[in-house]
KOLFIDO-707543 format. One line per 3 residues: number of its first residue (from 1); their letters; for each residue x, y, z of N, C-alpha, C. Coordinates in steps of 0.05 Angstrom, whole numbers, m for minus. Each point is the difference from the previous one (the first is absolute). Layout:
REM KOLFIDO-707543
NUM) a) X,Y,Z,X,Y,Z,X,Y,Z ~ ...
//
This chain:
REM KOLFIDO-707543
1) mfq) 475,m226,m1092,12,m32,19,5,10,23 ~ m12,m22,22,3,4,26,22,m21,7 ~ 10,10,19,26,m21,16,1,4,31
4) svf) m5,m25,8,m2,3,25,22,m14,20 ~ 8,16,26,29,m14,10,m8,4,33 ~ 10,m10,19,4,2,23,27,16,3
7) fhg) m6,23,21,25,18,6,m5,m1,29 ~ 19,m18,16,m1,1,30,m20,m1,12 ~ m16,m23,m17,m20,m16,8,m32,16,m6
10) ili) 8,26,m16,m22,21,m12,m7,m9,m28 ~ m22,m5,m9,m6,m2,m27,0,28,m19 ~ 15,8,m7,5,22,m27,m9,m19,m32
13) etq) m19,14,m8,m8,m4,m34,16,26,m11 ~ 4,m3,m13,16,15,m27,m24,1,m25 ~ m6,19,m14,m12,m6,m22,19,26,m25
16) lft) m1,m14,m24,12,14,m20,m19,8,m19 ~ 5,37,m5,m16,7,m21,12,7,m26 ~ m12,m1,m17,21,9,m29,m18,19,m13
19) ssr) m26,22,12,m10,19,m7,m12,14,19 ~ 6,31,0,m15,13,25,m36,2,3 ~ m5,m8,m21,m26,m8,m6,m13,m23,20
22) nlp) 15,m19,14,m11,m18,10,11,m5,33 ~ 9,29,10,10,1,23,m19,m2,15 ~ m2,m11,28,m19,1,21,m11,19,8
25) paw) m26,m1,4,m9,37,14,5,6,26 ~ 24,m11,15,15,8,25,21,14,m11 ~ 4,m3,m18,32,14,m16,4,23,5
28) dal) m23,21,m8,5,27,m3,m4,8,38 ~ m18,m12,7,1,10,33,20,m8,17 ~ 20,m11,m7,24,m18,12,26,29,m5
31) lvh) m11,13,m21,20,3,m17,1,40,m2 ~ m19,10,18,m7,27,m4,20,18,5 ~ 30,m6,11,20,15,5,10,7,m18
34) dif) m1,m17,m18,17,2,m30,m15,m9,m26 ~ 2,25,m19,m14,m3,m21,10,m24,m16 ~ 31,6,m9,14,m21,m16,m13,m20,6
37) lqs) m12,m8,20,m2,m32,6,m32,m5,m8 ~ m12,26,m2,m36,m7,m7,m2,m9,m20 ~ m23,m13,m10,m2,m3,m24,m4,13,m26
40) ayl) m14,25,6,3,20,m21,27,9,m8 ~ 19,m1,18,30,6,m15,16,m22,m12 ~ m16,m29,3,9,m24,m3,m16,0,m29
43) kal) m18,6,0,m16,m3,m28,1,21,m16 ~ 17,22,4,11,17,m15,25,m8,m16 ~ 13,m17,21,33,1,4,m8,m25,m32
46) eks) m13,m22,9,m12,m22,m26,1,15,m27 ~ m21,14,2,m4,11,m30,20,11,m12 ~ 13,7,13,27,18,m13,23,m11,13
49) spe) 5,m20,2,26,m10,13,25,0,m19 ~ 25,7,2,14,m6,m21,7,m31,m10 ~ 11,5,m31,m6,m30,m5,11,m20,5
52) nis) 25,7,26,18,m28,7,m8,m3,28 ~ m26,5,17,m9,3,26,m22,m18,m5 ~ m6,m17,11,m30,m16,8,m5,2,33
55) lyy) m21,2,4,m9,0,31,m7,m20,13 ~ m2,m8,24,m13,m23,9,m1,9,26 ~ m22,m8,18,m10,10,24,2,m27,25
58) faf) 2,m2,20,m3,m9,20,m16,11,28 ~ m16,m23,5,m18,11,24,16,m35,24 ~ m5,12,23,4,m19,20,m22,3,20
61) ykn) m10,m21,12,m22,m8,12,15,m9,24 ~ m22,4,32,10,m17,14,m30,3,14 ~ m8,m28,m2,m27,m5,16,m18,18,m10
64) qel) 7,m1,m32,m20,3,m19,m4,31,m4 ~ 17,14,11,m4,32,1,33,7,m17 ~ m6,25,m10,19,7,m18,16,17,15
67) vgi) 29,m11,3,18,20,20,24,6,m9 ~ 7,5,m30,24,2,m5,m2,1,m32 ~ 17,12,m24,m9,m8,m19,38,9,m9
70) aim) 3,m4,m30,20,4,m5,0,7,m43 ~ 9,8,m4,m2,12,m32,33,m4,m10 ~ m3,m23,m19,26,m6,m18,m7,4,m32
73) qrv) 28,7,m5,m1,5,m31,20,m16,m12 ~ 0,m15,m18,16,m13,m19,6,18,m21 ~ 31,9,3,7,15,m20,30,m13,m21
76) ely) m14,7,m29,29,m7,m15,18,9,m6 ~ 18,4,18,32,21,m3,23,m7,m19 ~ 7,17,m4,21,m2,m11,23,29,8
79) lnd) 19,m11,19,22,24,14,6,14,m12 ~ 12,2,m25,12,17,m14,m23,16,m17 ~ m21,2,11,m20,17,m11,m10,9,31
82) mfr) 10,m4,22,m11,4,24,22,31,10 ~ 27,m11,m6,20,13,6,19,16,m15 ~ m9,28,m10,12,17,m19,20,21,19
85) nnd) 23,3,m11,15,12,2,26,8,m21 ~ 1,11,0,10,17,m34,30,6,6 ~ 4,m4,30,28,8,5,15,m25,4
88) dsc) m16,m27,m4,25,m21,1,19,2,m13 ~ 24,m15,20,21,m6,m20,m11,m27,m21 ~ 21,m2,m27,m10,m27,m7,1,m20,10
91) fqe) 22,m8,20,m4,m21,17,m25,m8,15 ~ m2,26,10,m37,m5,17,m18,m3,m14 ~ m4,15,m30,m15,m10,m17,m8,m26,m9
94) rfk) 29,m9,m2,2,m32,m11,m11,m14,20 ~ 12,2,27,m7,m17,23,m35,m2,5 ~ m13,25,m7,m26,m2,3,m12,m9,m21
97) nqv) 10,m2,m17,m7,m21,m31,m6,m24,13 ~ 16,m7,5,0,m25,11,m12,m21,26 ~ 5,21,19,m23,4,23,m26,m8,m11
100) ski) m14,20,m19,m27,2,m6,m3,m27,m8 ~ 11,m10,m16,m3,m24,m18,m1,m21,15 ~ 14,m1,25,m7,m25,21,m26,12,17
103) lkg) 3,17,8,m27,14,19,m22,1,m13 ~ m7,6,m28,m24,8,m12,m20,m20,4 ~ m21,6,m8,m26,m29,11,m24,24,12
106) nil) m13,m22,13,m24,11,17,10,m5,32 ~ m7,20,7,9,7,34,m30,12,9 ~ m3,m13,26,m24,3,19,7,21,20
109) vvg) m20,19,m4,8,20,10,m24,8,30 ~ 8,m6,24,m28,3,22,3,33,4 ~ m19,14,m7,m5,28,m4,m12,12,m29
112) nlt) 10,26,m1,m8,14,m19,21,10,m16 ~ 7,m7,m24,20,13,m15,0,23,m12 ~ m27,9,m1,m4,18,m16,3,33,18
115) htg) m4,m10,31,m5,27,12,22,m7,32 ~ 16,21,3,16,m5,21,m14,m3,28 ~ 11,m13,15,m13,m9,29,m7,m31,7
118) qhg) m14,m8,22,m5,m17,10,m26,m3,m14 ~ m11,m15,m16,m29,2,m9,m8,m28,m13 ~ 13,m16,14,m6,m34,m8,m9,m22,22
121) myf) m4,13,26,m7,m20,22,m15,4,21 ~ m12,m2,11,m21,6,23,m9,m20,17 ~ 3,0,33,m9,m17,9,m17,12,29
124) nsd) m22,m7,5,m8,4,31,21,m10,19 ~ 9,14,16,24,m6,25,m21,m8,18 ~ m19,4,10,m13,m18,19,m6,m26,m4
127) als) m1,m5,m28,m13,m30,m7,24,m16,m10 ~ 31,13,m12,24,m23,m1,18,22,10 ~ 18,m16,7,28,9,9,17,12,m29
130) nee) 20,13,5,17,9,m30,14,m31,m4 ~ 10,m17,17,14,m24,m8,m23,m19,m15 ~ m26,m2,14,m22,m16,m25,m4,12,m22
133) fis) 5,28,m3,m15,15,m22,17,m9,m22 ~ 28,11,5,23,m4,m17,5,m31,m13 ~ m1,m15,23,m6,m39,m8,m19,2,m18
136) mll) m27,11,3,m16,m5,m18,7,13,m32 ~ 3,21,5,9,12,m24,21,m10,m21 ~ 23,m15,17,15,m16,m21,m2,m30,m7
139) rav) m22,m6,20,m12,m24,m15,m17,5,m31 ~ m18,25,2,m16,14,m12,20,1,m34 ~ 22,12,14,17,4,m34,10,m27,m12
142) dvl) 5,m20,19,2,m30,m10,m23,m1,m19 ~ m20,m2,19,m25,m1,m22,m8,7,m26 ~ 10,26,m1,4,13,m29,16,m10,m17
145) khe) 26,m2,16,13,m8,m26,m2,m31,m10 ~ m13,m19,14,m11,m20,m16,m20,4,m17 ~ m18,15,8,m25,9,m18,14,15,m30
148) ikt) 21,15,3,12,10,m19,6,m17,m14 ~ 18,m14,9,20,m22,m22,m21,m10,m4 ~ m26,m17,15,m21,m15,m13,m10,9,m29
151) vyn) m16,28,4,m15,7,m22,24,16,m20 ~ 14,9,3,19,11,m16,28,m7,m6 ~ 4,m23,20,30,m14,m12,21,22,11
154) kti) m6,21,12,19,18,5,17,m9,33 ~ 27,m3,1,14,m1,17,6,29,24 ~ m13,8,13,12,25,20,30,0,10
157) rai) 11,22,m16,29,m4,10,11,16,21 ~ m18,12,15,6,18,27,m31,6,6 ~ 5,12,33,m19,4,13,5,25,14
160) llk) m13,23,m4,8,26,10,m23,7,23 ~ m1,7,23,m16,10,22,7,30,2 ~ m16,18,m12,7,34,m13,m8,13,27
163) dyf) 20,19,m4,1,22,19,m13,m1,27 ~ 19,3,19,m13,3,32,21,18,11 ~ m16,18,16,12,20,20,23,m18,22
166) ltd) 11,15,11,15,m9,18,m15,m11,25 ~ m23,15,0,m10,m11,34,m28,m15,m11 ~ m1,m12,m26,m21,m21,m1,7,m29,11
169) tih) m21,m14,0,3,m22,19,11,m17,m10 ~ m1,m13,m34,19,m17,m9,28,m5,10 ~ 11,15,9,27,1,3,0,m16,32
172) qtk) m22,m9,9,m2,m16,30,13,m24,m13 ~ m12,m9,m26,12,m30,m7,18,2,m16 ~ 21,27,m1,20,m2,m28,10,m27,4
175) nsl) 20,m12,34,10,m22,3,m10,m24,m16 ~ m27,m1,3,m17,m22,m17,8,1,m29 ~ m3,28,m15,m1,9,m28,28,m14,m12
178) nqm) 18,14,23,32,m8,m6,1,m30,m3 ~ m10,m10,21,7,m34,m2,m16,m14,m29 ~ m23,16,m7,m8,m16,m25,10,17,m26
181) gfh) 22,14,10,16,14,m27,m6,26,m14 ~ m16,11,21,m5,32,m11,21,12,4 ~ 11,21,m11,21,24,2,m16,24,9
184) qlv) 5,14,4,m9,29,17,19,18,m19 ~ m13,15,m14,7,14,m12,m13,32,4 ~ 22,23,6,m6,17,m6,m8,13,m25
187) vqp) m21,18,m2,m8,11,m30,m3,38,14 ~ m8,13,m20,5,30,m2,m25,1,24 ~ 2,24,13,m20,8,21,m24,9,m14
190) nmi) m20,m1,16,m30,9,m8,7,35,8 ~ m10,13,m16,2,35,4,m33,m2,8 ~ 2,7,29,m24,12,21,1,25,5
193) mni) m29,22,2,5,23,6,m25,m7,30 ~ 13,5,17,m19,m4,26,m12,23,6 ~ m24,14,m5,m12,31,5,m4,6,25
196) peh) 9,14,17,m1,18,19,m27,2,10 ~ m12,m1,21,m29,5,10,2,36,m5 ~ 18,21,4,m3,30,3,m2,0,m31
199) wsn) 2,m13,m17,m5,6,m31,m26,m1,m4 ~ m18,23,m5,m28,m3,m3,m11,5,m30 ~ 32,11,m10,m5,1,m36,27,6,m15
202) fdd) 5,0,m17,29,0,m19,12,31,8 ~ m18,15,6,14,31,10,20,m5,32 ~ m7,m22,13,11,m11,19,29,m10,m2
205) yis) m5,m14,m27,25,m23,m11,19,28,m13 ~ m10,21,m3,24,18,m20,12,14,23 ~ m17,9,26,10,18,19,27,m19,15
208) dlh) m2,m26,m5,19,m16,17,23,m3,m16 ~ m3,3,m22,32,m3,m21,20,26,10 ~ 24,m15,m2,23,18,m5,m6,17,m15
211) kky) 14,22,m5,m4,24,m15,12,m12,m29 ~ 18,m13,2,16,m16,m26,m23,m12,m18 ~ m10,m17,22,m22,m20,m21,m30,15,2
214) rdr) m4,28,11,m27,8,m2,10,13,m29 ~ 20,12,m3,14,20,m16,m1,m29,m33 ~ m3,m19,2,3,m23,m17,m19,m3,m9
217) ykt) m29,m7,18,m26,m1,m3,m8,21,m12 ~ 3,22,7,m10,30,m25,12,m3,m24 ~ 21,m11,m1,16,8,m33,m12,m24,m12
220) ark) m7,m24,14,m14,m22,m14,m29,11,m9 ~ m12,12,19,m33,4,m12,3,24,m17 ~ 18,20,m4,1,18,m24,6,m9,m17
223) ksk) 24,m21,m7,3,m13,m21,m23,m14,m14 ~ m29,m13,17,m22,m11,m12,m24,13,m9 ~ 1,33,6,m15,13,5,m21,m3,m33
226) lia) 15,m2,m24,m12,m16,m24,m11,m28,m4 ~ m2,m13,29,m12,m21,m2,m21,m6,15 ~ m21,m12,m9,m22,3,6,m9,m31,17
229) tke) m8,m1,18,m5,m26,21,m23,m10,m2 ~ m16,m27,m7,m24,m8,m6,m9,m31,16 ~ m16,m1,14,1,m32,9,m24,m10,m25
232) lde) 13,m27,m7,m26,m10,m25,m13,m18,12 ~ m24,m1,m7,m16,m20,6,6,m22,m19 ~ m25,m18,10,7,m28,m17,m7,5,m28
235) aav) m14,20,m8,m9,1,m30,23,15,m17 ~ 14,16,17,27,18,m5,21,m23,m2 ~ 5,m18,24,17,m16,m7,m3,m27,m15
238) lkq) m25,1,m14,4,m21,m22,6,14,m21 ~ m4,18,m3,0,27,m30,26,m3,m5 ~ 20,11,21,20,1,7,27,m21,0
241) set) m11,m31,1,14,m19,6,27,m2,m18 ~ m4,8,m28,22,0,m17,29,18,13 ~ m9,19,3,18,19,14,12,m7,17
244) lyk) m23,m1,30,12,m7,26,16,m24,1 ~ 2,m18,m24,13,m25,m1,31,12,m14 ~ m4,16,m18,30,8,m12,7,17,19
247) lyk) m6,15,10,12,16,25,14,m19,26 ~ m13,m19,6,9,m16,9,19,m18,m7 ~ m2,m15,m15,27,m19,m14,26,19,m9
250) nvs) m7,32,m2,24,16,m4,20,2,29 ~ m13,m8,27,14,2,23,5,m28,2 ~ m7,m11,m5,m2,m33,10,18,m13,m15
253) nna) 5,7,m26,20,m10,m15,36,16,2 ~ m1,19,22,17,9,8,12,m12,24 ~ m18,m13,18,7,m10,21,25,m25,m8
256) kin) 17,m3,28,20,m19,m1,m9,m23,11 ~ m16,m5,10,m19,m23,7,m28,1,1 ~ m4,m20,m27,m32,m7,0,m6,m22,m6
259) tfl) m18,m11,16,m4,m33,m7,m19,1,m14 ~ m19,16,m7,m24,m5,m13,m5,27,m15 ~ m18,m2,m20,m14,20,m15,m34,m2,4
262) lpe) m8,26,13,m33,3,m1,m7,0,m32 ~ m30,m14,m1,m5,m1,m22,m15,27,m2 ~ m15,13,m26,m17,24,m4,m18,9,12
265) nhf) m21,m27,10,m22,4,15,6,m3,30 ~ 24,9,10,8,m2,25,m25,22,17 ~ 6,28,m4,m8,13,14,m34,13,m2
268) yef) m5,m11,m30,m29,0,3,m14,m19,17 ~ 9,m25,m2,m7,m21,18,m3,7,32 ~ 22,7,9,7,9,21,m21,26,9
271) kkq) m9,21,m18,m15,17,10,m31,m11,m4 ~ m4,m18,m15,m26,m14,m9,m3,m16,27 ~ 15,m18,10,m6,m17,28,4,16,21
274) lge) 18,16,2,0,7,29,m9,33,m5 ~ m9,12,m15,m22,32,3,21,22,21 ~ m14,6,10,15,27,15,22,m13,21
277) nfk) 0,m20,10,34,m9,12,15,m2,m23 ~ 2,0,m29,18,10,m17,0,27,m18 ~ 25,13,12,2,32,m20,18,m6,m23
280) vig) m10,17,m23,16,2,m20,m4,27,m9 ~ 29,16,7,8,31,1,11,2,m26 ~ m12,14,m18,17,10,m22,8,27,m3
283) yyl) 20,m2,m17,20,30,m1,m1,9,m28 ~ m12,18,m5,m11,13,m21,19,20,m19 ~ 13,3,m21,18,26,m12,m16,7,m21
286) qee) m19,26,m2,m13,6,m23,m17,m23,m10 ~ m11,m10,14,m22,m31,m2,14,m21,m11 ~ 22,3,4,15,m33,m10,5,m9,35
289) lvg) 4,m22,m3,m4,m21,28,29,m8,m4 ~ 18,16,23,28,m5,0,7,m10,18 ~ m15,m9,24,12,m14,20,m26,m8,9
292) fyt) 1,m24,26,m20,m1,24,11,m19,17 ~ m13,3,17,4,m22,31,m20,m14,8 ~ 1,m22,17,m24,m13,2,5,m7,35
295) lil) m18,7,20,m4,m14,29,m18,m19,m7 ~ m3,m12,26,m12,m28,14,1,13,31 ~ m31,2,8,m6,9,29,m4,m25,9
298) nnn) 14,m4,16,4,m25,17,m7,8,33 ~ m28,6,7,m5,1,27,9,32,3 ~ 21,m3,26,12,25,7,23,8,m14
301) qle) 7,m25,m16,27,2,m16,2,8,m26 ~ 13,28,m13,m2,m3,m32,23,m13,m14 ~ m10,m5,m16,20,m26,m15,5,16,m28
304) tyf) 24,7,m5,9,3,m26,2,m17,m19 ~ m12,m3,m27,3,m16,m18,19,14,m22 ~ m6,m17,m28,12,7,m21,m8,25,m12
307) lgy) 22,7,m17,m1,32,m11,16,m6,m16 ~ m1,28,m22,12,1,m27,3,31,m6 ~ 20,6,m16,m6,17,m14,21,10,m23
310) nsd) m8,18,m12,19,0,m35,23,18,17 ~ 20,m20,m5,28,12,4,11,30,m10 ~ m14,12,m18,9,18,m18,m10,28,19
313) yny) m19,m4,14,m15,21,21,16,m3,27 ~ 9,m21,10,5,m11,30,14,25,6 ~ 29,8,m12,18,15,15,m14,33,m1
316) qhq) m7,7,m23,m16,25,m8,m21,6,25 ~ m13,m19,5,m21,10,18,m6,m18,26 ~ 26,m14,11,4,m15,19,m26,m19,6
319) lyl) m3,m15,m18,m28,m21,m2,14,m19,25 ~ 13,m10,4,2,m21,22,m6,9,27 ~ 19,18,1,6,15,32,m37,21,5
322) nml) m5,8,m18,m31,4,8,m17,m20,4 ~ 3,m22,m13,m18,m23,4,4,m11,37 ~ 22,6,m5,4,m10,41,m9,21,17
325) ydm) 2,28,m7,m21,20,10,m24,m6,3 ~ m10,m3,m29,m28,m4,5,m4,m24,17 ~ 9,m22,m1,m2,m26,19,m1,8,23
328) aef) 16,13,7,2,6,30,m18,23,8 ~ m12,21,m19,m15,16,3,m36,m23,7 ~ 1,m13,m18,m29,m20,m1,m2,m11,23
331) gin) 23,m17,13,m1,m7,20,m3,15,32 ~ 11,23,1,2,16,18,m29,7,8 ~ m13,22,m31,m22,3,4,m20,m11,10
334) nqf) 1,m30,m8,m19,m19,3,2,m20,25 ~ 17,14,12,8,m12,26,4,m29,8 ~ 15,m10,m17,13,m26,4,21,2,14
337) ksi) 8,m28,19,28,8,17,14,m6,m17 ~ 8,m11,m20,17,m8,m11,7,m5,m30 ~ 22,10,m15,m2,1,m28,24,m18,m3
340) vfa) m10,m25,m23,16,m20,m4,15,10,m24 ~ 26,5,m13,10,8,m19,9,m25,m16 ~ 7,m22,9,16,m24,m8,22,6,m1
343) rta) 17,m21,m8,28,m1,m11,6,16,m28 ~ 31,7,m4,6,18,m26,0,25,9 ~ 18,12,m14,5,28,3,1,6,21
346) mei) 9,m11,19,0,9,34,13,25,4 ~ 15,9,m12,12,19,11,m25,22,m13 ~ m4,12,m18,m20,17,m5,m29,m7,17
349) kss) m11,m14,6,m13,m7,18,4,10,33 ~ 30,m13,7,4,16,22,m4,28,6 ~ 10,16,m24,0,25,3,m29,12,0
352) vga) m16,m8,m11,m37,0,8,m4,m3,33 ~ 21,m15,14,m9,m9,23,m14,m27,6 ~ 10,m24,m17,m3,m29,2,27,m5,12
355) kpe) m7,m27,14,17,m2,18,5,m32,m2 ~ 26,m14,m10,10,m28,m7,m13,m18,21 ~ m14,m17,2,m4,m21,21,6,m30,m15
358) nmv) 21,m13,16,18,m17,m18,m24,m25,5 ~ 6,m23,m21,m22,m18,m4,21,m22,m8 ~ m3,m25,1,10,m24,m13,m24,m18,m13
361) myl) 21,m23,m9,m20,m19,m8,16,m20,3 ~ m16,m31,0,14,m21,m6,1,m14,m24 ~ 25,m22,m6,m3,m5,m27,8,m30,0
364) kht) 0,m14,m13,7,m27,m3,1,m10,m30 ~ 21,m8,m5,m3,m20,m35,m7,m35,10 ~ m14,m6,m18,m6,m25,10,29,m21,m10
367) nwf) 8,2,m17,33,m8,m7,19,7,27 ~ 7,m25,15,16,1,28,28,16,m9 ~ 15,m6,m23,11,15,m6,9,30,m4
370) lng) m24,14,m17,m2,24,m4,m3,8,14 ~ m27,m12,19,m8,12,30,24,8,20 ~ 23,m14,m5,20,5,21,23,25,m13
373) ilk) m3,9,m24,11,27,m9,m23,22,m9 ~ m19,m13,8,m18,25,m5,m6,29,13 ~ 13,m2,24,3,28,11,24,15,m13
376) aif) 22,m14,m9,23,13,m14,m16,17,m25 ~ m11,m26,m16,m10,14,m27,m18,21,7 ~ m19,2,14,m12,16,6,5,34,6
379) klm) 24,m6,18,14,24,3,13,16,m21 ~ 15,m24,m15,16,11,m29,m20,9,m25 ~ m27,m7,6,m15,7,m23,m22,19,9
382) nps) 5,6,32,m20,22,8,12,14,18 ~ 21,18,m12,16,14,23,m10,21,19 ~ 3,10,17,m12,17,22,12,26,m15
385) kkw) m29,17,1,2,28,m6,17,20,16 ~ 23,12,m10,5,23,20,m19,25,m10 ~ m10,13,17,m14,27,5,0,5,28
388) eer) m9,33,m12,3,14,34,m22,12,9 ~ m13,m5,23,m24,1,9,2,27,5 ~ m23,22,m10,m8,27,3,m19,3,26
391) hpf) 13,22,13,m20,8,25,m4,26,m8 ~ m29,m2,m4,m16,28,m12,m9,13,18 ~ m6,m9,24,m16,16,22,16,13,21
394) k) m6,14,15,9,15,20,10,m16,24
//
């Protein structure tokens, strides 16, 4: 689907795609900096997307040249399944149930709900200004809302522009977004470890730890002596798919915030499509797979991905903490510039050296009344997490 519009006298064309197979040849060439925007990743996600998520892609052309893209997801969302808090009072629980009845339905996410970070849009700043791109992006949102209503008879209840660092250029249009009804909301930070240049290997990391944290590292390693780690190739991932999924669900089901559930073929499809850029590391206890973690190699950034473990062995062998150390070791020894540990479990991630990077998103409800109280609702249903940042280095 093509749409043409003049913006400040410049003809900009917008094209909508519903499959990564049909993306233009210039797509990957424009997006070499981010694997999460490239066709191989998008194909993997399409083939193993959560049941409640559908993917759409927009290409923006100026003078017939591809100058920008946007990835959007239609998410069938029920907020009482999204926010989990066993400590809620009876009043809070009743309130959340009432709100979820009002807000349930389809939302449109500009970005990727399955991964932390801004992996939903990009434009050539030499060809388009930030104002021009955001204007075209929001026009594309309207196009997709109409398409979804026409094809599926579904009304988009809310629009989410997801996960921006405070330095991202989208904030230059904050006033315009506010005028259009978008609320800027603070979300949990992204935990990132920037790797110093003087760390040539993991021994340098250990040497820079305070004694308390170095002792903690040694204790964790002692507890994992009976655990053997092994990288799984494509055939092994396929063979272990059922066990990997069971371990993943064990962790996922305990999350207080969860907007989706991955299908069982997810890790196999990612290994199949991304090859060496997707790592699956298994943890074995006497030949039994008791845990795993996954990594995505994104140029000079190492991105941690989903993991899972058997809770019966987690404390005894400190599986999760050892996974964090192993992720750090892989990133340092392979000379990545940073390791993205994502959000959740922020305190323990800070104990291995990750630092919080603040993030915000923009959210708008399509009902004017609900949009007016949306910020207050979001704050109540997603309260800020109190945690103590650790400082493990000398």
